[in-house]
C-alpha positions in Angstrom: -91.9 30.6 112.8 -95.3 31.9 111.7 -98.9 31.2 112.7 -100.4 28.6 110.4 -103.3 30.6 109.0 -103.2 33.6 106.8 -105.3 35.7 109.2 -103.3 37.1 112.2 -103.5 34.9 115.3 -104.5 36.9 118.4 -102.9 36.1 121.7 -104.1 37.2 125.1 -101.8 36.8 128.1 -102.6 37.2 131.8 -99.6 37.6 134.1 -99.9 36.9 137.9 -97.5 37.1 140.8 -94.3 38.9 141.4 -92.1 41.2 139.1 -89.9 38.2 138.3 -92.9 36.4 136.8 -93.8 39.7 135.0 -90.4 39.6 133.3 -91.1 36.1 132.1 -94.4 37.3 130.7 -92.8 40.2 128.9 -90.3 38.0 127.2 -93.0 35.6 126.3 -95.0 38.5 124.7 -91.8 39.3 122.8 -91.6 35.8 121.4 -95.2 36.1 120.2 -94.7 39.5 118.6 -91.5 38.5 116.9 -93.2 35.4 115.4 -96.0 37.4 113.8 -98.8 37.0 116.4 -100.9 39.9 117.4 -101.4 40.8 121.1 -104.8 41.6 122.5 -106.0 42.6 126.0 -109.5 41.2 125.3 -109.6 37.4 126.0 -112.9 37.1 124.2 -111.3 37.8 120.9 -108.0 35.9 121.5 -107.3 32.7 119.6 -104.7 31.7 122.2 -105.2 32.3 125.9 -102.1 32.2 128.1 -102.2 32.4 131.9 -98.7 32.8 133.5 -99.4 31.7 137.0 -98.1 32.2 140.5 -98.1 29.3 143.0 -96.0 30.7 145.9 -98.6 30.5 148.6 -102.3 29.8 149.1 -103.8 33.1 148.2 -101.6 33.5 145.1 -102.5 29.9 144.1 -106.2 30.7 144.5 -105.9 33.7 142.3 -104.2 31.6 139.6 -106.9 28.9 139.7 -109.6 31.5 139.4 -107.9 33.1 136.3 -107.4 29.7 134.6 -111.0 28.7 135.2 -112.2 32.0 133.9 -110.2 31.5 130.7 -111.4 27.9 130.4 -114.9 29.2 130.5 -114.2 31.6 127.7 -112.7 28.8 125.7 -115.6 26.5 126.3 -118.1 29.2 125.2 -116.3 29.9 122.0 -117.0 27.9 118.8 -113.8 29.1 117.2 -111.4 26.6 118.7 -109.5 28.8 121.2 -106.4 27.2 122.8 -105.6 27.5 126.5 -102.0 27.6 127.8 -101.0 27.5 131.4 -97.4 28.4 132.4 -95.4 29.4 135.4 -95.2 28.3 139.0 -98.6 26.8 139.5 -98.2 24.7 136.4 -94.9 23.4 137.9 -96.5 22.8 141.3 -100.0 21.4 140.5 -99.5 19.8 137.0 -101.6 16.7 137.6 -104.4 18.4 139.5 -104.6 21.1 136.8 -105.0 18.5 134.0 -107.6 16.7 136.1 -109.6 19.7 137.2 -109.5 21.8 134.0 -109.6 19.6 130.9 -109.8 22.7 128.7 -106.1 23.2 129.1 -104.2 22.5 125.9 -100.6 23.1 126.9 -99.0 23.1 130.4 -95.5 24.5 130.7 -93.3 24.7 133.8 -91.1 27.5 134.9 -88.1 26.5 132.7 -90.0 25.7 129.5 -91.2 29.1 128.2 -89.1 28.8 125.1 -90.9 25.6 124.0 -94.3 27.2 123.8 -94.2 28.5 120.2 -93.0 25.2 118.7 -95.9 23.5 120.5 -98.4 26.1 119.2 -96.9 25.7 115.7 -98.1 22.1 115.5 -101.6 21.4 114.1 -104.1 22.0 116.9 -105.1 18.8 118.7 -108.8 17.9 119.2 -110.4 19.6 122.2 -110.9 16.2 123.8 -107.2 15.4 123.7 -105.2 15.6 127.0 -103.0 18.6 127.6 -99.5 18.6 126.3 -97.3 18.9 129.3 -93.7 20.2 129.2 -92.1 20.0 132.7 -88.5 19.4 133.3 -85.8 20.6 135.7 -85.2 24.3 135.0 -82.4 24.7 132.5 -80.1 27.5 131.7 -81.1 30.9 133.0 -80.4 32.9 129.8 -83.5 33.1 127.5 -83.1 32.7 123.8 -85.6 35.5 123.2 -84.5 38.6 121.4 -87.6 40.8 122.0 -89.5 41.9 125.0 -92.8 43.7 125.3 -92.9 46.0 128.4 -96.1 45.9 130.3 -94.9 48.5 132.8 -95.1 52.2 132.2 -92.6 53.0 129.4 -90.0 54.7 131.6 -89.5 51.9 134.1 -88.6 48.2 133.8 -87.6 45.1 135.8 -84.5 43.2 134.8 -84.1 39.7 136.1 -80.4 39.1 136.9 -80.7 35.5 138.1 -83.1 32.6 138.4 -83.8 30.1 141.2 -82.7 30.1 144.8 -80.3 28.1 147.1 -81.7 29.3 150.4 -83.4 26.6 152.5 -86.1 28.8 154.1 -88.6 26.6 155.8 -91.6 28.6 154.6 -90.7 28.8 150.9 -91.3 26.5 147.9 -89.5 28.6 145.3 -86.3 26.4 145.1 -88.6 23.5 144.2 -90.4 25.5 141.6 -87.5 27.5 140.1 -84.5 25.3 140.7 -81.1 26.3 142.1 -79.7 29.8 141.9 -78.3 30.6 138.4 -76.8 34.0 137.6 -77.2 35.5 134.1 -74.0 36.5 132.3 -73.2 40.1 133.0 -72.7 40.9 129.3 -76.3 39.8 128.6 -77.7 41.9 131.4 -75.7 44.9 130.2 -77.0 44.4 126.7 -80.6 44.2 127.9 -80.3 47.3 130.0 -78.7 49.3 127.1 -81.6 48.3 124.9 -84.2 49.4 127.5 -82.4 52.7 128.1 -82.3 53.4 124.4 -86.1 52.8 124.3 -86.6 55.5 126.9 -86.5 53.5 130.2 -85.1 55.7 132.9 -85.4 53.4 135.9 -84.2 49.8 136.1 -85.2 47.6 139.0 -82.9 44.6 139.3 -84.7 41.5 140.6 -84.1 37.9 141.4 -84.9 35.5 144.2 -81.6 36.4 145.9 -80.1 39.5 144.3 -77.1 39.8 146.7 -75.9 36.3 145.7 -75.5 37.5 142.1 -72.3 36.3 140.2 -70.9 34.0 142.9 -71.8 30.9 140.8 -70.2 32.3 137.6 -66.8 31.5 136.2 -64.9 33.7 136.7 -66.6 34.5 139.9 -67.9 38.1 140.3 -70.4 39.8 142.6 -73.3 42.3 142.5 -71.0 45.2 143.0 -69.1 44.3 139.8 -72.4 44.2 137.9 -73.5 47.6 139.3 -70.1 49.2 138.3 -70.8 48.0 134.7 -74.4 49.1 134.6 -73.8 52.6 136.0 -72.1 53.6 132.8 -75.2 52.9 130.6 -76.2 56.1 128.6 -79.6 57.6 129.3 -80.1 55.5 132.5 -81.0 57.6 135.5 -81.9 55.1 138.3 -80.9 51.6 139.2 -82.8 50.1 142.2 -82.0 46.7 143.9 -84.8 44.5 145.0 -84.7 41.3 147.0 -81.3 41.5 148.8 -80.8 38.5 151.0 -79.2 40.0 154.2 -76.2 37.7 154.6 -74.4 38.9 151.5 -74.9 42.7 151.7 -71.1 43.2 151.7 -69.0 46.2 152.5 -68.0 46.3 148.8 -71.6 46.5 147.8 -72.2 49.3 150.3 -69.2 51.2 148.9 -70.6 51.0 145.4 -74.0 52.2 146.5 -72.5 55.0 148.7 -70.8 56.4 145.6 -74.2 57.6 144.4 -75.0 58.4 140.8 -77.6 56.1 139.2 -77.3 53.4 141.8 -80.0 54.4 144.4 -79.4 54.0 148.2 -82.5 51.8 148.4 -82.2 48.6 150.3 -85.0 46.0 149.9 -83.9 43.3 152.4 -86.6 40.8 153.4 -85.7 40.0 157.0 -88.8 37.9 157.8 -88.5 38.2 161.6 -86.3 39.8 164.3 -86.2 37.1 167.0 -83.4 34.6 166.7 -85.5 31.6 167.7 -88.1 32.3 165.0 -85.3 32.9 162.5 -83.8 29.5 163.4 -87.1 27.7 162.9 -87.5 29.5 159.6 -84.0 28.2 158.6 -82.7 31.6 158.0 -78.9 32.2 158.2 -78.9 35.4 160.3 -79.9 36.0 163.9 -80.9 39.1 165.8 -77.4 40.4 166.4 -76.5 39.8 162.7 -79.5 41.9 161.6 -78.6 44.7 164.0 -75.0 44.8 162.8 -76.1 44.8 159.2 -78.5 47.8 159.7 -75.7 49.6 161.6 -73.3 49.0 158.7 -75.8 50.2 156.1 -76.6 53.4 158.0 -72.9 54.2 158.7 -71.8 53.7 155.2 -74.9 55.0 153.4 -76.4 57.7 155.7 -79.2 58.5 153.2 -80.3 54.8 152.9 -83.9 54.0 152.4 -84.8 50.7 154.1 -87.6 48.4 153.1 -88.2 44.9 154.5 -90.9 42.2 154.9 -91.9 40.1 157.8 -93.9 36.9 158.4 -96.1 36.8 161.4 -97.9 33.7 162.8 -95.0 31.4 161.9 -95.3 28.1 163.8 -94.4 28.5 167.4 -94.3 32.3 167.3 -95.0 33.2 170.9 -96.5 36.5 172.1 -93.1 37.4 173.5 -91.4 36.7 170.1 -94.0 38.8 168.4 -93.5 41.6 171.0 -89.7 41.4 170.1 -90.6 42.0 166.5 -92.8 45.0 167.4 -90.0 46.6 169.5 -87.5 45.9 166.7 -89.6 47.7 164.1 -90.3 50.6 166.5 -86.6 51.0 167.3 -85.3 50.5 163.7 -87.7 52.9 161.9 -87.9 51.3 158.5 -89.1 53.4 155.7 -91.3 50.7 154.2 -92.5 47.4 155.7 -94.6 44.6 154.2 -96.2 42.1 156.6 -97.5 38.6 155.5 -99.3 36.0 157.6 -97.7 32.6 157.5 -99.1 30.3 154.8 -98.9 26.6 155.7 -97.8 25.0 152.5 -97.6 21.2 152.6 -94.4 21.0 150.4 -92.5 23.3 152.8 -90.4 22.2 155.8 -92.4 24.4 158.1 -95.5 22.4 157.5 -94.1 19.7 159.8 -93.5 22.1 162.7 -95.7 21.9 165.8 -97.5 24.7 167.5 -99.3 26.2 164.5 -100.7 29.7 165.2 -104.5 30.1 164.6 -105.2 32.2 161.5 -107.2 34.8 163.5 -104.2 35.4 165.8 -101.8 35.7 162.8 -104.2 38.2 161.2 -104.4 40.2 164.4 -100.6 40.3 164.7 -100.4 41.5 161.0 -102.8 44.3 161.8 -100.9 45.4 164.9 -97.6 45.4 163.1 -99.0 47.3 160.2 -100.7 49.9 162.5 -97.3 50.4 164.2 -95.5 50.9 160.8 -98.2 53.3 159.6 -97.4 55.6 162.5 -93.7 55.3 161.8 -94.2 56.1 158.1 -96.4 59.0 158.9 -93.8 60.6 161.1 -90.9 60.0 158.7 -92.9 61.4 155.7 -94.0 64.5 157.8 -90.3 65.4 158.2 -89.9 65.7 154.4 -92.5 68.6 154.1 -90.6 71.6 152.8 -87.8 69.6 151.2 -87.2 69.1 147.5 -86.6 65.7 145.9 -86.1 64.3 142.4 -89.4 62.7 141.3 -90.0 60.4 138.4 -93.3 61.6 136.9 -95.4 58.6 135.9 -99.0 59.4 135.0 -102.1 61.3 135.7 -104.5 60.4 138.5 -107.7 58.7 137.5 -109.7 61.5 139.2 -108.0 64.5 137.6 -105.8 65.1 134.5 -104.3 68.0 136.4 -102.8 65.9 139.2 -99.8 63.8 138.3 -98.4 60.8 140.2 -94.7 60.2 140.6 -92.1 58.5 142.8 -89.0 59.6 144.6 -85.8 57.5 144.6 -87.1 56.0 147.9 -90.3 54.7 146.4 -90.2 51.5 144.4 -93.0 50.9 141.8 -96.1 49.1 143.0 -95.0 48.4 146.6 -94.2 51.8 148.1 -96.1 55.1 148.3 -96.3 57.8 145.7 -96.0 61.6 145.2 -99.1 63.5 144.1 -98.0 66.5 142.1 -100.7 69.1 142.3 -99.2 72.0 140.5 -97.0 72.2 137.4 -98.7 69.5 135.3 -95.4 68.0 134.1 -95.6 65.4 131.3 -94.8 61.8 132.4 -91.5 60.1 131.7 -89.1 62.7 133.2 -87.4 63.3 136.5 -88.1 66.7 138.0 -87.4 68.4 141.4 -90.6 68.4 143.5 -91.1 70.4 146.7 -93.1 68.5 149.3 -96.1 70.5 150.6 -97.9 67.8 152.7 -97.7 64.2 153.8 -99.9 61.3 154.7 -99.4 57.8 156.0 -97.7 56.5 152.9 -97.9 59.2 150.2 -96.6 62.7 149.7 -98.0 65.7 148.0 -95.9 68.3 146.2 -95.4 70.9 143.5 -92.7 71.1 140.8 -89.9 73.3 142.1 -88.7 76.3 140.0 -86.0 75.1 137.7 
């Protein structure tokens, strides 16, 4: 499939939201490149403008609306007949409103329809006054039919989506309605993708999905995440495999055994707990309770003593009392997580929590977020201070904007984008390699070090 005109057609793509959405964008870019389109980072010169949106919560939705309106303005100001495409979660969630509010949209695709974009673009362009072509349907098979992918991350790291959708009934989350039920990718296809990436120079693979610990249980024959890791750990050239978005209920002993064996599978546990108090968890429609969480953390630390623990919490959930929030503060203080993210509750009309009484005023939720983050900042500062003088493997990524002589990297306990970094002040190593770095100083979230003598 080729663009219609002889001149190359330029495509500009904006990707918003989570790493899972970023993977969709990268496959979409691969479709364009494989079909003869040229990619540009300048929307002013693009013939086709694509916004891959996020619609998970209010602030993400607002960001997506702003990006779409900005691209619509660029299209309206161009006499050259640009086309505007909106894809992703917001397209799935607000399809009618988007078509009403932004008539400049030419094509609107839901979360399960990315592979239909190029055939639609291959048709003769419709008049600018025509209504948008809308392609929305229940999400279909999880395996894309795309054979290329354009990485937008740094060249030595990549996200690999191992499943799509979610089965969990969390009262605060709209993802099952936007992405459909949980569907695992075939292990052979994941293995193939990881091998291709490793052969291209990717050292670090971050496995993502909405519920990574559920992987494989819907396949025939049924497998599990541990099985997948055992297959991936043999991929040549691959150095690190990190697991993101582990739902706590299915962090099994078998999975812990595979992680404890070490090698390329990192002892990094990203487990969104959302709260610590059983009553709040029950209102959230989460499967676990306080005792379940404590037992899980005890099992992890017993079986994987070097475990790095990351989690996220929601504060200001309907009915959250000061006593329940105090329980969360004590829990965080006693547990000593390595990394914590804190979100204020977003009251989404389509979610079950919207019907709950006793809504928390936004200013109280924000104040609780600040208190919890201040507590975690102190914990992080103490934990990082204990690493001064120690040497860790660090993936060297890039120079700092301020100085070409200071490099930025990450340890095995620092996931891209969401955790802290290591500033390498001496040694000036080139990016894209893993080197031993001795830590010389620490801060609230970041470390400073020098390349150790090899």
